[in-house]
C-alpha positions as CSV (number, residue, x, y, z in Angstrom):
1,M,153.8,-9.9,-7.1
2,E,151.7,-12.9,-8.3
3,K,149.0,-14.2,-5.5
4,T,146.1,-17.1,-5.7
5,I,142.8,-17.0,-5.2
6,N,142.2,-20.4,-3.9
7,A,138.9,-22.8,-3.5
8,H,137.6,-22.7,0.3
9,M,135.4,-25.4,-0.1
10,P,135.0,-28.4,-2.8
11,G,132.0,-28.6,-5.2
12,L,131.3,-27.2,-8.5
13,V,132.2,-24.1,-10.0
14,A,128.8,-22.1,-10.9
15,R,130.1,-19.2,-12.4
16,V,133.1,-17.0,-12.4
17,V,132.4,-13.6,-11.9
18,V,136.0,-11.2,-13.3
19,K,137.7,-11.1,-16.6
20,E,141.2,-11.7,-17.0
21,G,142.6,-7.7,-17.0
22,E,140.0,-7.4,-14.7
23,S,140.5,-4.8,-11.3
24,V,139.2,-6.7,-7.7
25,V,139.2,-5.3,-4.4
26,K,140.1,-7.4,-1.7
27,G,136.4,-8.7,-0.3
28,Q,135.4,-8.8,-3.8
29,E,133.0,-11.9,-5.3
30,V,135.5,-13.3,-8.4
31,A,133.4,-16.5,-8.2
32,V,130.7,-19.0,-7.0
33,I,131.0,-23.0,-5.8
34,N,128.0,-24.6,-6.0
35,C,128.7,-27.6,-3.4
36,M,125.3,-29.9,-2.4
37,K,122.4,-27.6,-4.2
38,T,124.2,-24.3,-2.3
39,E,126.4,-21.2,-4.2
40,L,128.5,-19.9,-2.4
41,S,130.4,-17.0,-2.8
42,V,134.7,-17.0,-3.6
43,E,135.9,-13.9,-2.4
44,S,139.7,-12.4,-3.1
45,P,141.5,-11.7,0.0
46,Y,143.3,-9.6,-1.8
47,D,144.0,-5.7,-3.9
48,G,144.9,-6.9,-7.8
49,T,144.1,-7.4,-11.0
50,V,143.1,-10.3,-12.9
51,K,146.3,-12.2,-14.3
52,K,144.6,-15.6,-15.2
53,I,141.4,-17.6,-14.4
54,L,142.3,-21.3,-13.8
55,V,139.0,-22.5,-13.6
56,A,135.6,-23.3,-15.6
57,E,131.6,-23.4,-14.7
58,W,131.6,-26.4,-13.8
59,D,134.9,-27.7,-12.9
60,E,135.3,-29.3,-10.1
61,M,137.1,-27.7,-7.2
62,E,139.0,-28.9,-4.0
63,V,139.7,-27.4,-0.9
64,D,142.6,-24.9,-1.5
65,K,142.7,-25.8,-5.3
66,P,143.8,-22.8,-6.9
67,M,141.2,-20.3,-9.0
68,I,142.7,-17.0,-10.1
69,I,145.4,-15.8,-10.1
70,L,146.3,-11.9,-9.0
71,E,149.3,-9.4,-10.2
């Protein structure tokens, strides 16, 4: 079953810290969003394996925009 990690705030993707195929656990940092010169961590709400990364550095994010798909 696929699960999606969404942006929790607007801003720019500063970096993605996981790779496709990598296993992640609930609470693990998967990306960082830069909002008003502040970097905030995006944590996985699920355990799983990264199936697809939908964003790249400096992509503009809106609240609830999909970032990463886990399986």
